[in-house]
C-alpha positions as CSV (number, residue, x, y, z in Angstrom):
1,M,-7.8,7.9,-12.1
2,V,-7.8,8.4,-8.7
3,T,-6.4,11.7,-7.4
4,N,-5.0,12.7,-3.9
5,S,-8.7,13.2,-2.3
6,A,-9.2,9.3,-2.8
7,I,-6.3,9.1,0.2
8,K,-7.5,12.0,2.1
9,P,-10.9,10.5,4.1
10,S,-13.3,12.9,5.9
11,P,-13.7,12.8,9.4
12,P,-15.2,10.1,11.4
13,L,-18.8,10.7,12.8
14,I,-19.6,10.0,16.3
15,V,-23.4,9.8,17.0
16,S,-24.1,9.8,20.5
17,D,-25.7,11.7,23.6
18,D,-24.4,9.6,26.3
19,S,-21.7,12.2,27.8
20,A,-19.8,8.9,29.4
21,L,-19.6,7.5,26.1
22,L,-18.7,10.6,24.5
23,D,-15.5,11.1,26.5
24,E,-14.2,7.9,26.2
25,L,-14.4,8.1,22.2
26,L,-13.2,11.3,22.1
27,R,-10.1,9.9,24.3
28,L,-9.6,7.3,21.6
29,C,-10.0,9.8,18.9
30,A,-7.0,11.7,20.6
31,A,-4.9,8.8,21.1
32,A,-5.1,8.0,17.0
33,S,-4.9,11.9,15.9
34,V,-8.3,11.9,14.8
35,S,-10.7,14.9,14.8
36,P,-14.1,13.8,14.6
37,V,-17.1,15.3,13.8
38,I,-20.0,14.8,16.6
39,Q,-23.9,14.9,16.3
40,R,-25.7,14.2,19.8
41,T,-29.2,13.2,18.1
42,A,-29.8,10.9,15.3
43,G,-31.6,13.8,13.0
44,Q,-28.6,15.6,12.8
45,V,-26.7,13.3,10.9
46,R,-28.0,12.8,7.4
47,R,-25.8,15.7,5.5
48,V,-22.7,14.2,6.9
49,W,-24.0,10.3,6.9
50,T,-22.4,9.0,3.5
51,S,-19.3,11.3,3.5
52,A,-17.3,10.6,6.9
53,S,-14.9,8.3,6.8
54,C,-16.4,6.0,9.4
55,V,-19.2,6.2,11.7
56,L,-19.5,5.7,15.6
57,V,-23.0,5.0,16.5
58,G,-23.8,4.9,20.4
59,A,-26.1,2.3,21.3
60,D,-28.1,5.4,23.2
61,V,-29.2,6.7,20.0
62,A,-29.5,3.3,17.9
63,V,-33.3,2.8,17.7
64,A,-33.4,6.4,16.7
65,L,-30.7,6.4,13.7
66,A,-32.4,3.1,12.5
67,S,-35.7,4.6,12.6
68,L,-34.3,7.7,9.5
69,D,-33.8,4.6,7.0
70,L,-30.8,6.0,6.2
71,A,-28.7,5.1,3.4
72,M,-26.6,1.4,3.9
73,R,-22.9,2.3,4.2
74,P,-19.6,1.0,5.2
75,D,-17.5,1.1,8.6
76,V,-20.2,1.9,10.7
77,I,-19.7,0.5,14.3
78,L,-21.9,0.5,17.2
79,T,-20.2,1.4,20.5
80,S,-21.8,1.0,24.1
81,H,-20.2,0.8,27.6
82,G,-21.2,-3.1,27.2
83,P,-22.1,-5.6,28.3
84,E,-22.5,-7.5,24.8
85,T,-26.0,-8.4,25.3
86,A,-28.4,-9.6,22.9
87,D,-30.2,-5.9,23.0
88,L,-27.0,-4.4,22.1
89,W,-26.6,-7.0,19.1
90,Q,-30.3,-6.3,17.8
91,K,-29.0,-2.5,17.6
92,A,-26.1,-3.1,15.7
93,V,-28.6,-5.2,12.9
94,A,-31.3,-2.0,12.9
95,V,-28.3,0.7,12.1
96,R,-26.7,-2.0,10.0
97,A,-23.4,-1.6,12.0
98,D,-20.1,-3.5,10.6
99,H,-18.8,-4.0,14.1
100,V,-20.1,-4.0,17.6
101,A,-17.1,-2.0,20.2
102,V,-17.5,-2.2,23.7
103,V,-15.4,0.2,25.9
104,P,-13.0,-0.1,27.1
105,Q,-12.5,-3.6,26.3
106,A,-11.9,-2.6,22.6
107,E,-10.0,0.5,23.4
108,E,-7.2,-0.7,21.1
109,W,-8.8,-2.0,18.4
110,L,-10.9,1.3,18.0
111,I,-7.8,3.7,18.1
112,D,-6.1,1.4,15.0
113,R,-9.8,1.3,13.5
114,L,-10.1,5.3,13.9
115,A,-6.3,5.8,12.6
116,D,-7.3,3.4,9.5
117,C,-10.4,5.9,8.8
118,L,-7.6,8.8,8.6
119,D,-5.0,6.8,6.6
120,G,-7.5,5.3,4.5
121,D,-7.7,1.5,3.8
122,P,-4.8,-0.5,3.2
123,H,-6.6,-2.8,0.9
124,G,-7.2,-0.4,-1.9
125,A,-3.9,0.1,-3.1
126,L,-2.5,-1.7,-6.0
127,T,1.2,-3.3,-4.5
128,I,3.3,-4.7,-6.9
129,A,6.7,-6.3,-6.0
130,V,9.4,-6.7,-8.3
131,I,12.4,-9.0,-8.1
132,G,15.0,-9.8,-10.8
133,A,15.9,-13.4,-12.4
134,R,19.5,-12.0,-11.7
135,G,22.1,-9.2,-11.3
136,G,21.7,-6.6,-14.0
137,A,18.2,-7.7,-15.4
138,G,16.7,-4.1,-14.7
139,A,14.3,-4.9,-11.7
140,S,15.2,-1.7,-9.8
141,F,15.0,0.5,-13.2
142,L,11.4,-1.4,-13.9
143,A,10.6,-0.7,-10.1
144,A,11.2,3.1,-10.2
145,G,9.5,3.3,-13.5
146,L,6.7,1.7,-12.3
147,A,6.5,3.8,-9.0
148,A,6.7,6.7,-11.7
149,A,4.0,6.0,-14.0
150,A,1.3,6.0,-11.2
151,T,2.3,9.3,-10.2
152,R,2.3,10.7,-14.0
153,R,-1.7,9.3,-13.8
154,G,-2.1,11.6,-10.5
155,E,-2.0,8.6,-8.1
156,P,0.3,9.0,-4.8
157,A,2.8,6.4,-4.8
158,M,5.2,4.7,-2.4
159,L,8.3,2.7,-3.5
160,V,10.2,0.4,-0.7
161,D,13.9,-0.4,-1.4
162,L,14.5,-3.9,0.5
163,D,17.3,-4.9,-1.3
164,P,20.2,-3.5,1.1
165,F,22.7,-3.9,-1.4
166,G,21.3,-2.7,-4.3
167,G,22.9,0.6,-3.8
168,G,19.6,2.5,-2.8
169,I,17.1,3.0,-4.9
170,E,17.2,6.4,-4.3
171,L,20.0,7.1,-6.8
172,V,17.3,5.6,-9.8
173,V,15.1,7.8,-8.7
174,G,17.3,10.6,-8.3
175,C,16.3,12.1,-4.5
176,E,19.4,10.8,-2.7
177,D,19.8,14.7,-2.0
178,I,16.5,15.1,-0.5
179,P,16.1,15.5,3.5
180,G,14.0,12.9,4.9
181,L,14.3,9.4,6.6
182,R,15.7,5.9,5.4
183,W,15.9,2.5,6.8
184,P,18.5,3.4,9.3
185,E,15.7,6.0,11.2
186,V,13.1,3.9,10.8
187,S,14.3,0.3,11.3
188,R,13.4,0.8,15.3
189,T,9.9,1.3,14.7
190,F,7.5,-1.1,16.2
191,G,3.9,-1.3,15.6
192,R,1.5,0.6,13.5
193,V,3.0,3.3,11.5
194,S,0.7,6.4,10.3
195,A,0.7,6.7,6.9
196,T,0.3,10.3,6.9
197,A,3.2,10.7,9.0
198,L,5.4,8.5,7.1
199,R,4.6,10.3,3.7
200,R,5.3,13.5,5.2
201,A,9.0,11.9,6.6
202,L,10.2,10.1,3.6
203,P,12.0,12.0,0.6
204,S,9.8,12.3,-2.2
205,V,9.5,13.2,-5.8
206,G,6.4,14.9,-6.5
207,E,3.6,12.3,-5.6
208,L,6.3,9.4,-5.2
209,S,7.4,8.8,-1.6
210,V,10.6,6.9,-1.6
211,L,12.0,4.5,1.6
212,S,15.4,3.6,0.7
213,W,18.8,2.5,2.3
214,S,21.3,4.6,3.5
215,R,24.9,4.2,1.8
216,L,26.4,5.4,5.1
217,H,25.0,2.9,7.8
218,E,24.3,-0.7,7.6
219,V,21.1,-1.9,9.4
220,E,19.0,-4.7,9.9
221,I,15.1,-4.7,9.7
222,T,13.2,-7.4,11.0
223,P,10.1,-8.9,9.0
224,S,7.5,-7.0,11.1
225,T,9.1,-3.7,10.9
226,A,8.9,-3.9,6.4
227,R,5.7,-5.1,6.3
228,N,4.4,-2.5,8.7
229,M,6.4,0.3,6.4
230,V,4.5,-1.1,3.4
231,T,0.9,-1.3,5.3
232,A,1.2,2.2,5.9
233,G,2.4,2.7,2.5
234,Q,-0.6,1.1,1.2
235,R,-2.5,3.5,3.4
236,G,-1.4,6.7,2.1
237,S,-1.0,5.4,-1.1
238,R,-2.6,4.4,-4.3
239,V,0.3,2.1,-5.6
240,V,2.8,1.1,-3.8
241,V,5.8,-0.9,-5.9
242,I,8.5,-3.0,-3.7
243,D,11.9,-3.5,-5.1
244,L,13.0,-6.8,-3.4
245,A,16.2,-8.6,-3.0
246,R,17.1,-11.5,-4.6
247,H,18.0,-13.9,-1.9
248,V,14.3,-14.9,-0.3
249,D,15.2,-14.4,3.3
250,E,12.4,-14.0,6.1
251,V,11.9,-10.6,5.5
252,V,11.2,-10.6,1.9
253,A,9.0,-13.8,2.6
254,T,6.8,-11.7,4.5
255,T,6.8,-8.8,2.5
256,L,5.4,-11.0,-0.3
257,T,2.3,-11.4,1.7
258,T,1.6,-7.9,1.4
259,A,2.0,-7.5,-2.5
260,D,-1.1,-8.4,-5.1
261,V,1.4,-9.5,-7.8
262,V,5.0,-10.2,-8.4
263,L,7.1,-9.5,-11.1
264,L,10.1,-11.8,-12.1
265,V,12.4,-9.5,-14.2
266,S,14.4,-11.2,-16.4
267,T,16.3,-10.9,-20.0
268,C,16.2,-13.8,-22.5
269,D,19.6,-14.9,-22.4
270,V,20.1,-18.9,-21.4
271,R,21.7,-17.5,-17.9
272,S,19.0,-15.6,-17.4
273,A,16.5,-18.0,-17.8
274,A,18.3,-20.6,-15.5
275,A,18.1,-18.0,-12.9
276,A,14.8,-17.3,-13.4
277,A,13.6,-20.8,-13.2
278,C,15.0,-21.1,-10.1
279,L,13.6,-18.0,-8.3
280,S,10.3,-19.1,-9.3
281,T,10.4,-22.2,-7.4
282,L,10.9,-20.7,-4.6
283,L,8.2,-17.6,-4.9
284,Q,5.3,-19.7,-6.3
285,P,4.9,-21.2,-2.8
286,L,5.0,-18.2,-1.2
287,V,2.3,-15.9,-3.4
288,S,-0.7,-16.7,-5.7
289,D,0.3,-14.1,-8.6
290,V,4.2,-14.3,-10.4
291,R,4.3,-12.6,-13.8
292,L,7.4,-12.5,-16.0
293,V,8.5,-9.6,-17.2
294,V,11.1,-9.4,-19.7
295,R,13.7,-6.9,-20.9
296,T,14.6,-7.6,-24.5
297,T,18.1,-6.9,-25.2
298,S,19.1,-7.3,-28.6
299,P,17.7,-9.6,-31.5
300,G,18.4,-13.3,-31.7
301,E,18.1,-13.9,-27.8
302,L,15.0,-16.4,-26.6
303,D,11.6,-15.3,-27.4
304,A,10.1,-14.0,-24.1
305,T,6.4,-16.1,-24.9
306,S,8.3,-19.3,-24.9
307,L,10.2,-17.7,-22.1
308,A,7.5,-17.5,-20.3
309,T,6.0,-21.1,-21.5
310,A,9.1,-22.6,-20.3
311,L,8.9,-21.2,-16.5
312,G,5.3,-21.6,-16.3
313,L,4.3,-18.0,-15.6
314,P,2.0,-15.6,-17.3
315,L,4.0,-13.1,-18.8
316,A,3.1,-9.8,-18.0
317,G,4.8,-7.6,-20.4
318,T,8.2,-7.1,-22.2
319,V,10.7,-3.9,-21.6
320,A,12.9,-2.7,-24.0
321,T,16.0,-1.6,-23.6
322,Q,16.5,2.1,-24.0
323,R,19.9,3.6,-23.4
324,G,18.3,7.0,-22.4
325,V,16.8,5.1,-19.2
326,A,20.0,4.6,-17.9
327,R,21.5,8.2,-19.1
328,A,18.6,9.7,-17.1
329,I,19.1,7.6,-14.0
330,N,23.0,8.2,-13.9
331,E,22.8,12.0,-14.4
332,G,20.2,11.9,-11.2
333,W,16.9,12.8,-13.4
334,G,15.2,9.7,-12.4
335,P,12.9,7.4,-14.9
336,P,12.1,9.1,-18.0
337,A,8.6,10.6,-18.5
338,R,8.3,9.5,-22.1
339,G,9.7,6.9,-24.5
340,R,9.1,3.5,-24.8
341,F,10.2,2.4,-21.1
342,A,7.9,5.1,-19.9
343,K,4.8,3.5,-22.3
344,S,5.7,-0.1,-21.1
345,C,5.7,1.1,-17.4
346,S,2.0,2.5,-17.8
347,A,0.8,-0.1,-19.6
348,L,1.9,-2.8,-16.5
349,V,0.8,-0.5,-14.4
350,D,-2.5,-0.4,-16.0
351,E,-3.0,-3.8,-16.8
352,L,-2.0,-5.2,-13.4
353,G,-4.4,-2.7,-11.6
354,K,-7.4,-3.9,-13.7
355,A,-6.3,-7.3,-13.0
356,V,-6.2,-7.1,-9.6
357,Q,-9.5,-4.9,-8.9
358,G,-11.0,-7.4,-10.9
359,R,-10.6,-10.4,-8.0
360,R,-11.0,-7.9,-5.4
């Protein structure tokens, strides 16, 4: 189980006794809203070396630091005023740095990297996109259920509504009356988004943050804005679930590139099977992992395994229709925490998490 502490990294560590370089690095830290730990000599770093979210090593102390034979760790950046000489790269090898950053040329990259240290690694979040084969398939219910299942495991999660005509997934979660930003307020956001600031600004239910559409204002979002919001969610959460519209436009296509897996939700009737076949044809060129989830409705319907075989998709699982789910959502209680639906959602999150972790 991953707890909140997993997405609250320790401050970055700066190791340098070069006053001019320190001033530059502290200015960049301020721009990234990061408060670093500063050690002016190599001998002082041992106690914080492994716990720091990232380490900025000044070229002036690189030789002394290398002599300490510290444990190998990721996210070590050798920094210097430049130029990029052979000697600088030799120092980078000596301290086993991942990157060399010469200021001021690398300022923008360093600011982004420092902000990532504060927010967390976007590649660590399990990102699930959910799309219905046709209206009424239950995709939004499943998306909300998966996000809720993640929070029951103690994992901070984010639910992103990318179906502008779905009525607002906040109604499914039961957070429509909770203050916070919706798409109209963030649609004009450009560039990198702070994960910490986004989580604080969105409506939330426990550990679940929700980015939903407003039912009062129509707004268009750009593909880059959608991607930036999802990426921020990945840095600030352990699980991100995206509820997609059924038409694969540029926004959906761009967002699909952020997903680890896409779940195509269908019932086992002939019409839904035909719709799933059409949508599957559109999805498979855009994403490498598309899986089928079948919502069972009544005896005598098509077999879920046979449907998956006919579509050429792996069957991720089945979700039984449960009257209590619809009632809980209609009453504003959100997805139920018990029952067959909750168990199915928890099992899906567990299975998908293992599958994605296994290929990273």
